C-alpha positions in Angstrom: -1.9 12.7 -0.7 -3.1 9.7 -2.7 -6.1 11.7 -3.8 -3.9 14.6 -5.0 -1.5 12.2 -6.6 -4.3 10.4 -8.5 -5.7 13.7 -9.8 -2.3 15.1 -10.8 -1.3 11.8 -12.5 -4.5 11.8 -14.5 -4.3 15.4 -15.6 -0.6 15.6 -16.4 -0.5 12.1 -17.7 -3.3 12.8 -20.2 -1.4 15.9 -21.4 2.3 14.9 -21.4 2.4 11.1 -21.1 2.3 8.5 -18.2 5.8 9.0 -16.9 5.3 12.8 -16.6 2.0 12.0 -14.9 3.8 9.8 -12.3 6.3 12.5 -11.6 3.5 15.0 -11.1 1.7 12.6 -8.8 4.9 12.4 -6.6 5.1 16.2 -6.6 1.5 16.8 -5.7 1.7 14.1 -3.0 4.7 15.9 -1.5 2.8 19.2 -1.6 0.0 17.6 0.4 2.6 16.2 2.8 4.2 19.7 3.1 0.9 21.1 4.4 0.7 18.2 6.9 4.3 18.8 8.0 3.8 22.5 8.6 0.7 21.7 10.6 2.2 18.9 12.7 5.9 19.6 12.9 5.9 23.4 13.0 2.7 24.1 14.8 2.2 20.9 16.8 -1.3 20.1 15.5 -2.4 16.5 16.3 -1.6 14.2 13.4 -5.1 12.7 13.2 -6.8 16.1 13.1 -4.4 17.3 10.4 -4.8 14.1 8.4 -8.6 14.2 8.5 -8.6 17.9 7.5 -6.2 17.3 4.6 -8.4 14.4 3.4 -11.5 16.7 3.3 -9.7 19.6 1.7 -8.0 17.3 -0.9 -11.3 15.8 -2.1 -12.9 19.2 -2.5 -9.8 20.7 -4.1 -9.5 18.1 -6.8 -13.2 18.3 -7.5 -12.8 22.1 -8.0 -9.8 21.6 -10.3 -11.6 18.9 -12.3 -14.6 21.2 -12.8 -12.3 24.1 -13.8 -10.2 22.1 -16.3 -12.4 19.2 -17.5 -15.8 21.0 -17.9 -16.8 21.5 -21.5 -14.8 21.0 -24.7 -13.5 17.5 -25.5 -13.1 16.5 -21.9 -15.2 13.5 -20.7 -16.5 15.6 -17.8 -15.6 16.9 -14.3 -15.6 13.4 -12.7 -12.8 11.9 -14.9 -9.8 12.8 -17.1 -9.1 11.9 -20.7 -7.5 8.6 -21.3 -3.8 8.1 -20.6 -1.2 6.2 -22.6 -0.5 2.8 -21.0 2.8 1.7 -19.6 4.1 -1.5 -21.0 4.4 -4.7 -18.9 7.5 -6.7 -18.2 8.7 -9.5 -15.9 10.9 -9.0 -12.8 14.5 -9.2 -13.9 16.3 -12.5 -13.2 13.2 -14.1 -11.7 10.7 -13.8 -14.6 12.7 -12.7 -17.7 11.8 -9.7 -19.8 13.7 -7.2 -21.9 15.6 -4.3 -20.2 17.3 -1.8 -22.5 18.0 -4.5 -25.1 19.2 -7.0 -22.5 17.2 -10.2 -22.2 16.9 -11.1 -18.6 17.1 -14.8 -17.5 13.8 -16.5 -16.5 14.8 -18.4 -13.4 11.3 -19.2 -12.2 10.2 -20.2 -15.7 13.2 -22.6 -16.0 12.4 -24.3 -12.7 8.7 -24.6 -13.7 9.7 -26.4 -16.9 11.7 -29.0 -15.0 8.5 -30.6 -13.8 9.8 -31.2 -10.2 7.1 -32.3 -7.8 5.7 -29.3 -5.8 8.8 -27.1 -6.5 7.9 -26.6 -10.2 4.3 -25.9 -9.2 5.3 -23.3 -6.7 7.7 -21.7 -9.2 4.8 -21.5 -11.7 2.7 -19.7 -9.1 5.6 -17.2 -8.4 6.1 -16.8 -12.1 2.5 -15.9 -12.6 2.8 -13.3 -9.8 6.1 -11.7 -11.1 5.6 -11.9 -14.8 3.9 -9.3 -17.0 3.8 -6.6 -14.4 4.0 -2.9 -14.9 7.3 -1.1 -14.8 5.8 1.0 -12.0 5.2 -2.1 -10.0 8.9 -3.2 -10.5 10.0 0.3 -9.3 7.7 0.2 -6.3 9.0 -3.3 -5.3 12.6 -2.1 -5.6 11.8 0.6 -3.0 11.6 -2.1 -0.3 15.3 -3.1 -0.2 16.2 0.5 -0.9 14.2 1.7 2.1 15.8 -1.0 4.3 19.3 0.0 3.1 18.7 3.8 3.7 17.0 3.4 7.1 19.5 0.9 8.6 22.7 1.3 6.7 23.1 5.1 6.2 23.8 8.1 8.4 20.6 9.7 7.1 18.5 6.7 8.0 20.0 6.6 11.5 19.2 10.3 12.0 15.7 9.8 10.6 14.9 6.9 13.0 16.4 8.7 15.9 14.1 11.7 15.3 11.2 9.3 15.6 12.5 7.3 18.6 14.2 9.9 20.8 14.2 13.4 19.3 15.6 15.1 22.4 18.5 12.7 22.5 19.0 13.2 18.8 19.1 16.9 19.2 21.7 16.7 21.9 23.9 14.9 19.3 23.5 17.6 16.8 20.7 16.2 14.6 18.3 18.7 13.1 15.1 17.0 14.3 12.8 19.4 12.4 14.6 18.8 9.1 14.5 15.0 9.7 10.7 15.1 10.4 10.1 17.3 7.4 12.1 14.9 5.2 10.2 11.9 6.5 6.8 13.4 5.9 7.7 14.7 2.4 9.2 11.4 1.3 6.1 9.5 2.6 3.8 12.0 0.9 5.6 11.6 -2.4 5.3 7.8 -2.2 1.6 8.1 -1.3 1.2 10.4 -4.3 2.9 7.8 -6.5 0.4 5.2 -5.2 -2.4 7.6 -6.3 -0.8 8.1 -9.7 -0.5 4.3 -10.1 -4.3 4.0 -9.6 -5.0 6.6 -12.3 -2.3 5.8 -14.8 -1.7 2.0 -14.5 -4.8 0.6 -12.9 -7.4 2.6 -14.8 -5.7 4.6 -17.6 -7.5 7.7 -16.5 -8.4 9.7 -13.4 -11.9 9.1 -11.9 -13.5 10.8 -9.0 -13.3 8.8 -5.7 -10.8 6.6 -7.4 -8.7 6.2 -4.2 -11.7 4.7 -2.3 -10.0 4.7 1.1 -6.9 2.9 0.0 -4.8 5.3 2.1 -6.3 3.8 5.2 -5.5 0.3 3.8 -1.9 1.5 3.4 -2.0 2.5 7.1 -3.2 -1.0 8.0 -0.4 -2.5 5.9 2.1 -0.4 7.9 0.6 -1.7 11.2 0.6 -5.3 9.9 4.3 -4.9 9.0 5.1 -3.4 12.4 6.9 -0.4 10.8 9.4 -2.6 8.9 9.9 -2.5 5.1 9.7 -6.3 4.7 6.6 -6.6 6.9 5.0 -3.7 5.0 5.6 -5.6 1.7 3.9 -8.7 3.2 1.0 -6.5 4.4 0.6 -4.9 1.0 0.6 -8.3 -0.6 -2.1 -9.4 1.8 -4.4 -6.5 1.1 -3.5 -6.6 -2.6 -4.7 -10.2 -2.7 -7.9 -9.3 -0.9 -8.5 -6.5 -3.4 -7.8 -8.7 -6.3 -10.5 -11.1 -5.2 -13.0 -8.7 -6.6 -11.7 -9.7 -10.1 -12.4 -13.4 -9.5 -15.7 -15.3 -9.9 -17.6 -15.6 -6.6 -17.8 -19.4 -6.9 -14.0 -19.6 -7.2 -13.6 -17.4 -4.1 -16.0 -19.7 -2.2 -13.4 -22.4 -2.2 -11.0 -20.2 -0.3 -13.2 -20.4 2.7 -11.7 -23.8 3.5 -8.2 -22.3 3.4 -9.4 -19.7 5.9 -10.8 -22.5 8.1 -7.4 -24.2 8.1 -5.6 -21.0 9.1 -8.1 -20.4 11.9 -7.6 -23.9 13.2 -3.8 -23.4 13.1 -4.1 -20.1 15.0 -6.4 -21.8 17.6 -3.8 -24.6 18.1 -1.0 -22.0 18.6 -3.1 -20.0 21.0 -4.0 -23.1 23.0 -0.3 -24.2 23.3 0.7 -20.7 24.5 -2.0 -20.8 27.2 -4.4 -18.3 25.7 -7.5 -20.3 26.0 -9.9 -17.4 25.3 -8.2 -16.6 22.0 -8.1 -20.3 21.1 -11.9 -20.6 21.7 -12.6 -17.5 19.7 -10.5 -18.9 16.8 -12.3 -22.2 17.0 -15.6 -20.5 17.0 -14.6 -18.4 13.9 -13.4 -21.6 12.1 -16.7 -23.3 12.9 -18.8 -20.4 11.6 -16.7 -20.1 8.5 -17.0 -23.9 7.8 -20.8 -23.6 8.3 -20.9 -20.7 5.9 -19.0 -22.7 3.4 -21.6 -25.5 3.4 -24.5 -23.1 3.6 -23.9 -21.1 0.4 -22.7 -22.1 -3.0 -21.0 -18.8 -3.8 -20.2 -15.6 -2.0 -22.5 -12.6 -2.5 -20.8 -10.0 -4.7 -21.2 -7.3 -2.0 -19.2 -9.5 0.4 -16.4 -9.9 -2.1 -16.3 -6.1 -2.6 -16.1 -5.6 1.1 -13.2 -8.1 1.6 -10.3 -5.5 1.6 -12.0 -3.3 4.1 -13.0 -6.1 6.4 -9.4 -7.3 6.3 -8.3 -3.7 7.2 -10.6 -3.5 10.2 -9.3 -6.9 11.5 -5.7 -6.0 11.1 -6.0 -2.6 12.8 -8.0 -4.3 15.6 -5.4 -7.1 16.2 -2.1 -5.4 15.3 -1.9 -3.6 18.6 -1.1 -6.9 20.3 2.4 -6.9 18.8 2.9 -3.4 17.5 6.2 -1.7 18.2 5.9 1.8 16.8 8.5 4.5 17.1 8.6 5.8 20.7 7.9 9.4 19.7 5.4 8.7 16.9 2.7 11.3 16.7 4.0 13.3 19.7 4.7 17.0 19.3 8.3 18.1 19.6 9.8 21.4 20.6 13.5 22.2 20.3 15.1 22.3 23.7 12.1 20.8 25.4 
């Protein structure tokens, strides 16, 4: 779905502007999700099998469409789209200022930073740097987090949607159309995944490039597991993987200093594990901290290849460890038949 969204965002965005491209990305992501929903909800195909098949088909489909539409003429080639008009940057309203439809938003974090309070102003400056001069698409994406929480836990639609994932048979007995809820969940998720692909093409790169998604859909799955299927936790997981991904933009010598921070985290984890009586986990954490500390003194800067691998290493670690506290929906991935 991200692959299809990235391609649609690149093609439509280059022809009709970035916002039309983002809308097309959502539509194409939803179309990919519709195929997945038909396979899994209607025909009961295993989710993993359907997902892998759609990934393979999507990669081949967008390559075919690129060859068909970008080959020859003034196009750059079948592996990339023409350039796309950029979307302007702004700050998060209230927190970081900015102009919104002629209204000048307050800059709360900037005001606190200018007060020169010990630690508090420094922390506000860091947050100001994170929330200022961001894309409008980023602001919209962040706003989806409280919106998702409100819909899922404060509306009748959200209750029906969650019941379809937790206890579909019980939900059916209360008059819930489980098939419709499952289709709605898959289509909405696919549209958001398509929006993520469109972001890569339109905001991050200003054009579509082949293999642009680079497995970020699996990183999104790891963020979901890290967040334990909760909007707030998902935001934290996305921030973690975004930080790991952004390390590629930093100098290797600067990233080297972060190893000491990792050592401190591992020592804290070892202390917590030891207090809870999990000696084996504590020993493993201590060993990891010792290895990381040795590596810090052994090298002056991290190899570029290791920096590039950081997001994927973090993904593997999260998916390996998240099962210890994961609380997924009870009927997640299970086939459902009406009256069964």
